[in-house]
ZAMARGU-4260 file (C-alpha; in steps of 0.2 Angstrom, whole numbers, plus 5000, padded with zeros to 4 digits):
<rodrens>
0) 4969/4925/5118 | 4956/4912/5114 | 4964/4904/5130 | 4956/4918/5142 | 4938/4916/5145
5) 4938/4932/5153 | 4937/4947/5140 | 4946/4960/5155 | 4960/4947/5153 | 4959/4945/5135
10) 4960/4967/5134 | 4974/4966/5147 | 4985/4952/5136 | 4980/4963/5120 | 4988/4979/5128
15) 5002/4970/5137 | 5007/4965/5120 | 5004/4981/5109 | 5013/4991/5122 | 5030/4981/5119
20) 5039/4987/5104 | 5051/4974/5101 | 5053/4963/5085 | 5044/4947/5096 | 5029/4958/5101
25) 5026/4966/5086 | 5027/4949/5076 | 5015/4942/5089 | 5002/4955/5086 | 5003/4952/5066
30) 5000/4933/5069 | 4983/4938/5081 | 4978/4948/5066 | 4980/4933/5054 | 4970/4925/5064
35) 4951/4921/5061 | 4942/4938/5063 | 4931/4939/5078 | 4924/4953/5090 | 4942/4959/5094
40) 4948/4959/5078 | 4948/4979/5076 | 4955/4981/5092 | 4970/4972/5088 | 4972/4982/5073
45) 4970/4998/5081 | 4983/4993/5096 | 4996/4985/5082 | 4996/5002/5072 | 4998/5011/5088
50) 5011/4999/5092 | 5021/5001/5075 | 5020/5019/5078 | 5028/5019/5094 | 5041/5008/5086
55) 5047/5020/5074 | 5047/5036/5084 | 5060/5025/5094 | 5070/5023/5081 | 5067/5038/5072
60) 5085/5048/5070 | 5084/5066/5060 | 5091/5068/5044 | 5109/5074/5045 | 5116/5090/5036
65) 5125/5079/5022 | 5107/5069/5018 | 5099/5087/5018 | 5113/5093/5005 | 5110/5079/4994
70) 5090/5083/4995 | 5092/5101/4991 | 5102/5097/4976 | 5089/5084/4969 | 5101/5069/4972
75) 5097/5052/4975 | 5084/5049/4990 | 5092/5048/5009 | 5080/5041/5016 | 5065/5029/5015
80) 5051/5044/5015 | 5062/5054/5000 | 5061/5039/4992 | 5042/5037/4993 | 5040/5055/4989
85) 5051/5052/4973 | 5040/5036/4966 | 5022/5046/4972 | 5030/5059/4960 | 5033/5047/4946
90) 5015/5039/4950 | 5008/5056/4947 | 5017/5058/4931 | 5011/5043/4925 | 4991/5048/4928
95) 4993/5062/4918 | 5001/5051/4903 | 4987/5040/4908 | 4974/5054/4906 | 4981/5059/4890
100) 4998/5058/4880 | 5005/5054/4861 | 5006/5035/4864 | 4990/5032/4870 | 4997/5024/4885
105) 4980/5021/4894 | 4975/5008/4880 | 4988/4996/4885 | 4977/4995/4900 | 4961/4989/4893
110) 4958/4974/4880 | 4952/4978/4860 | 4934/4973/4869 | 4936/4986/4880 | 4937/4977/4894
115) 4951/4980/4907 | 4965/4970/4907 | 4970/4958/4923 | 4980/4963/4938 | 4995/4954/4932
120) 4997/4964/4916 | 4992/4981/4922 | 5005/4980/4935 | 5019/4975/4924 | 5013/4990/4911
125) 5013/5002/4926 | 5029/4997/4932 | 5038/4999/4915 | 5027/5018/4915 | 5035/5024/4929
130) 5051/5011/4934 | 5061/5020/4921 | 5061/5038/4925 | 5068/5032/4944 | 5085/5024/4936
135) 5094/5040/4936 | 5093/5038/4954 | 5100/5021/4956 | 5083/5014/4961 | 5078/4997/4957
140) 5062/4991/4951 | 5057/4973/4958 | 5041/4963/4953 | 5036/4949/4965 | 5047/4955/4979
145) 5051/4943/4992 | 5042/4947/5009 | 5043/4940/5026 | 5033/4923/5031 | 5037/4916/5011
150) 5026/4932/5005 | 5028/4943/4991 | 5022/4960/4984 | 5017/4965/4968 | 5032/4980/4966
155) 5047/4985/4976 | 5057/5000/4973 | 5073/4999/4982 | 5089/5010/4981 | 5105/5001/4996
160) 5096/4998/5011 | 5079/5006/5008 | 5064/4995/4999 | 5048/5003/4997 | 5033/4990/4995
165) 5020/4992/4983 | 5002/4984/4983 | 4993/4984/4968 | 4975/4979/4967 | 4962/4981/4954
170) 4945/4987/4957 | 4936/4971/4957 | 4948/4962/4968 | 4940/4954/4983 | 4950/4962/4995
175) 4952/4980/4988 | 4943/4987/5002 | 4955/4980/5016 | 4973/4976/5008 | 4981/4993/5013
180) 4980/4985/5032 | 4976/4968/5031 | 4990/4964/5017 | 5001/4979/5013 | 5003/4983/5032
185) 5002/4967/5040 | 5013/4957/5028 | 5025/4968/5021 | 5029/4983/5029 | 5036/4972/5046
190) 5051/4971/5031 | 5064/4980/5040 | 5070/4989/5025 | 5052/4998/5022 | 5054/5007/5040
195) 5035/5003/5039 | 5032/5013/5023 | 5022/5009/5009 | 5010/5012/4996 | 4994/5006/4992
200) 4987/5007/4975 | 4972/5004/4965 | 4968/5004/4947 | 4952/5013/4945 | 4942/5009/4929
205) 4925/5015/4933 | 4908/5008/4930 | 4911/4992/4919 | 4897/4978/4915 | 4896/4964/4928
210) 4897/4951/4916 | 4917/4955/4914 | 4922/4953/4933 | 4928/4969/4932 | 4917/4978/4943
215) 4921/4986/4957 | 4918/4977/4972 | 4906/4983/4986 | 4910/4991/5000 | 4912/4980/5017
220) 4899/4994/5027 | 4886/4994/5013 | 4891/5013/5009 | 4887/5019/4992 | 4900/5016/4977
225) 4913/5029/4974 | 4910/5040/4958 | 4927/5045/4953 | 4945/5039/4957 | 4948/5053/4971
230) 4930/5048/4979 | 4939/5029/4979 | 4955/5037/4986 | 4946/5047/5001 | 4936/5030/5005
235) 4950/5020/5006 | 4961/5033/5018 | 4945/5032/5030 | 4949/5012/5032 | 4966/5015/5039
240) 4971/5018/5057 | 4976/5036/5060 | 4990/5031/5067 | 4996/5022/5050 | 4991/5035/5039
245) 5006/5044/5039 | 5016/5029/5033 | 5003/5020/5020 | 5000/5032/5007 | 4986/5026/4996
250) 4985/5033/4976 | 4969/5027/4967 | 4974/5027/4946 | 4962/5033/4934 | 4960/5022/4920
255) 4943/5029/4912 | 4951/5041/4900 | 4954/5023/4889 | 4935/5015/4891 | 4928/5016/4872
</rodrens>
């Protein structure tokens, strides 16, 4: 785009690429998103979201009667939406356990000094908490799964040709406010088996002392910090283009019950 000095030419080029739903055009938009931010970045992300929506609609196929029968019988997931629904249900159950269970599961995410553990430790404990219940559906849990362009996503739930990426960020991560789009959407949901669907999971520990380096990162637009996991979830959803909200589910898990 920098080769075109005329703003009208730049806008025309962005529109021309975004209106094409081919693999090559999608990859071209991903490359534009990955370039250094400028005044066109938000427009490019918006048009890329519309492009992916168009691509999904062109490839949509309705659920066949056989698949519907399996779903009604509580069988294994028949499509990526079913798979995502199951994972989200297990995450909800995990949240209930974290709020309070006889095993005190939430303690695994805090050190003895009352500091949240690092992202990798939290991810591994979370995967163990939600993955085992999915085995009965033949769903495999994979950490650090390979993605396009030599990238790796934190967690994947896979069955057959379906693969659901889950990106996990602690509240202290410098990219926590933008990773749903800049990382999960732009880098991982291009993987064909995801069919553009994924989950963005944030680990919420509430107010933490600054010296621990686990405090919530400030909102990029200077908004007041959320006071709860639900408030954070709403603010994160607001940062996702509307065209992508049906494909990217946001989960903010609350670990504050383990705070000393």
